C-alpha positions as CSV (number, residue, x, y, z in Angstrom):
1,X,-16.5,-97.2,17.6
2,X,-17.9,-96.5,21.0
3,X,-21.5,-95.7,19.9
4,X,-22.8,-99.0,19.7
5,X,-21.3,-100.7,22.6
6,X,-22.3,-98.0,25.2
7,X,-25.1,-96.4,24.4
8,X,-27.0,-99.1,22.2
9,X,-26.4,-98.9,18.9
10,X,-26.9,-94.7,18.1
11,X,-24.8,-95.0,14.5
12,X,-24.8,-97.6,12.8
13,X,-23.0,-99.0,9.3
14,X,-24.8,-96.2,7.7
15,X,-23.1,-93.6,9.6
16,X,-19.7,-95.1,9.0
17,X,-20.3,-94.9,5.6
18,X,-21.6,-91.3,5.5
19,X,-18.2,-90.5,7.7
20,X,-15.9,-92.2,5.1
21,X,-17.8,-90.7,2.2
22,X,-18.6,-86.8,3.9
23,X,-15.5,-86.1,5.7
24,X,-13.2,-85.1,2.9
25,X,-15.7,-82.3,1.5
26,X,-17.0,-81.9,4.9
27,X,-13.3,-80.8,5.7
28,X,-12.8,-78.9,2.5
29,X,-15.8,-77.1,3.7
30,X,-14.5,-76.2,6.8
31,X,-11.0,-75.4,5.9
32,X,-12.7,-72.8,3.5
33,X,-15.1,-71.0,5.8
34,X,-12.5,-70.8,8.9
35,X,-9.0,-70.9,6.5
36,X,-6.9,-72.7,9.3
37,X,-6.3,-76.7,8.6
38,X,-6.1,-77.5,12.4
39,X,-9.0,-75.8,13.1
40,X,-11.5,-77.2,10.3
41,X,-10.6,-80.7,11.3
42,X,-11.7,-80.1,14.7
43,X,-15.0,-78.9,13.5
44,X,-15.4,-81.7,10.8
45,X,-14.7,-84.0,14.3
46,X,-17.6,-82.0,16.2
47,X,-19.5,-81.7,13.9
48,X,-19.2,-85.9,13.2
49,X,-19.8,-86.1,16.6
50,X,-23.2,-83.9,16.8
51,X,-24.1,-85.8,13.7
52,X,-23.6,-88.9,15.4
53,X,-26.1,-88.1,18.7
54,X,-28.9,-87.3,16.4
55,X,-28.1,-89.6,14.0
56,X,-31.4,-91.2,13.8
57,X,-33.5,-88.2,13.5
58,X,-31.3,-86.0,10.6
59,X,-31.2,-90.0,8.7
60,X,-33.0,-88.4,5.8
61,X,-30.7,-86.0,5.1
62,X,-27.5,-86.0,7.2
63,X,-24.7,-84.1,4.9
64,X,-27.5,-81.1,5.7
65,X,-27.4,-81.4,8.9
66,X,-23.7,-81.8,9.1
67,X,-22.7,-78.9,6.8
68,X,-25.4,-76.6,9.2
69,X,-23.8,-77.7,12.2
70,X,-20.3,-76.7,10.6
71,X,-21.6,-73.8,9.6
72,X,-22.7,-72.7,12.8
73,X,-19.5,-74.0,14.5
74,X,-17.5,-72.0,12.3
75,X,-19.8,-69.1,13.2
76,X,-19.5,-69.7,17.1
77,X,-15.4,-69.0,16.2
78,X,-15.8,-65.8,14.5
79,X,-17.4,-64.3,17.7
80,X,-15.1,-65.4,19.6
81,X,-11.8,-64.5,17.5
82,X,-13.8,-61.6,17.7
83,X,-12.8,-60.8,21.3
84,X,-9.3,-62.3,21.4
85,X,-6.5,-60.6,20.5
86,X,-5.4,-60.7,16.7
87,X,-3.4,-63.5,15.1
88,X,-0.8,-63.0,12.7
89,X,-1.5,-65.7,10.4
90,X,1.6,-67.7,9.1
91,X,0.9,-67.2,4.8
92,X,4.0,-69.9,4.1
93,X,2.0,-72.3,5.5
94,X,-0.5,-74.4,2.1
95,X,-2.5,-77.0,3.0
96,X,-0.8,-80.0,0.7
97,X,-1.0,-80.1,-3.2
98,X,-2.1,-82.7,-5.7
99,X,0.8,-83.8,-6.7
100,X,-0.9,-84.1,-10.2
101,X,-1.2,-80.2,-10.4
102,X,0.5,-78.1,-12.2
103,X,2.4,-75.5,-10.5
104,X,0.8,-72.5,-12.0
105,X,-2.7,-74.3,-11.0
106,X,-1.4,-74.2,-7.2
107,X,-0.4,-70.9,-7.2
108,X,-3.9,-69.8,-8.9
109,X,-5.5,-72.2,-5.7
110,X,-3.9,-69.8,-3.6
111,X,-4.4,-67.2,-5.2
112,X,-8.1,-67.8,-5.2
113,X,-8.3,-69.3,-1.3
114,X,-6.2,-66.3,-0.3
115,X,-9.4,-63.9,-2.3
116,X,-12.0,-66.0,-0.6
117,X,-10.4,-65.8,3.4
118,X,-10.1,-61.8,2.8
119,X,-13.6,-61.8,2.4
120,X,-16.3,-60.4,5.1
121,X,-17.8,-63.0,7.2
122,X,-20.9,-63.4,5.6
123,X,-20.1,-63.1,1.5
124,X,-17.1,-66.3,2.5
125,X,-20.0,-68.4,3.6
126,X,-22.1,-67.5,1.0
127,X,-18.9,-68.1,-1.6
128,X,-18.3,-71.2,0.0
129,X,-21.7,-72.6,0.5
130,X,-22.9,-71.6,-3.1
131,X,-19.6,-72.7,-4.9
132,X,-17.1,-74.6,-3.0
133,X,-20.4,-76.9,-1.9
134,X,-22.3,-76.6,-4.5
135,X,-25.3,-75.5,-2.8
136,X,-28.4,-73.6,-4.4
137,X,-29.6,-70.4,-3.2
138,X,-32.5,-71.7,-1.4
139,X,-30.0,-74.0,0.5
140,X,-27.4,-71.8,1.3
141,X,-30.4,-69.8,2.8
142,X,-31.4,-72.6,4.7
143,X,-28.0,-73.3,5.8
144,X,-27.6,-70.0,6.7
145,X,-30.5,-68.7,8.2
146,X,-31.1,-66.1,6.3
147,X,-33.3,-65.0,3.0
148,X,-32.7,-66.1,-0.5
149,X,-32.3,-62.2,-1.2
150,X,-29.5,-62.0,0.8
151,X,-27.6,-64.7,-0.3
152,X,-28.2,-63.7,-4.2
153,X,-26.9,-59.8,-3.0
154,X,-24.4,-61.2,-0.4
155,X,-23.3,-63.6,-3.6
156,X,-23.1,-60.5,-5.9
157,X,-20.8,-58.2,-3.5
158,X,-18.6,-61.3,-2.5
159,X,-17.9,-62.3,-6.3
160,X,-17.0,-58.3,-7.2
161,X,-14.5,-58.0,-4.5
162,X,-13.1,-61.2,-5.6
163,X,-12.9,-59.9,-9.1
164,X,-11.2,-56.8,-8.1
165,X,-8.7,-59.0,-5.8
166,X,-7.9,-61.7,-8.3
167,X,-7.6,-59.2,-11.2
168,X,-4.8,-57.4,-9.6
169,X,-3.1,-60.8,-8.9
170,X,0.0,-60.6,-11.5
171,X,0.1,-64.7,-10.9
172,X,-3.6,-65.4,-11.9
173,X,-3.4,-63.1,-14.6
174,X,-0.4,-64.8,-15.9
175,X,-2.7,-67.9,-15.9
176,X,-5.0,-66.5,-17.4
177,X,-3.0,-64.8,-20.3
178,X,-1.7,-68.7,-21.1
179,X,-5.4,-70.1,-21.2
């Protein structure tokens, strides 16, 4: 890595191990936050760069720092998007499924992903951090810079919207009837 040579060793082998271990999870988190794989990859790269630049300061909890940077970058994107002309998403482009998944589970994953993507920004952030990143209420509140009560109320509202959205989905209903 160029950091060792050019800056006298900012990150070290622990950082390289951190990148290997945390990149897949950070990419999933970013994708769920922004619903755009290319932009999610860019966010992860930027978050890892910022983590590298502060590596010795965040050494105790680098995952939390990288996650916080990722959420802030996603929020910055939403602020910029609000000022831009509305783009039409490509619904037929999906993240490649795991080959071991069955077709029905892929359809259910798409339905859940679309339902989460349709949530308002703050509710989406809460759902992604609480249920996909598996953070506690307190960790989610700290990451988002809001109170625990706000996390709970946003979670409640988001889950109501998700239930309404997924209960109306025929493919989700069919899968639930089978199980």
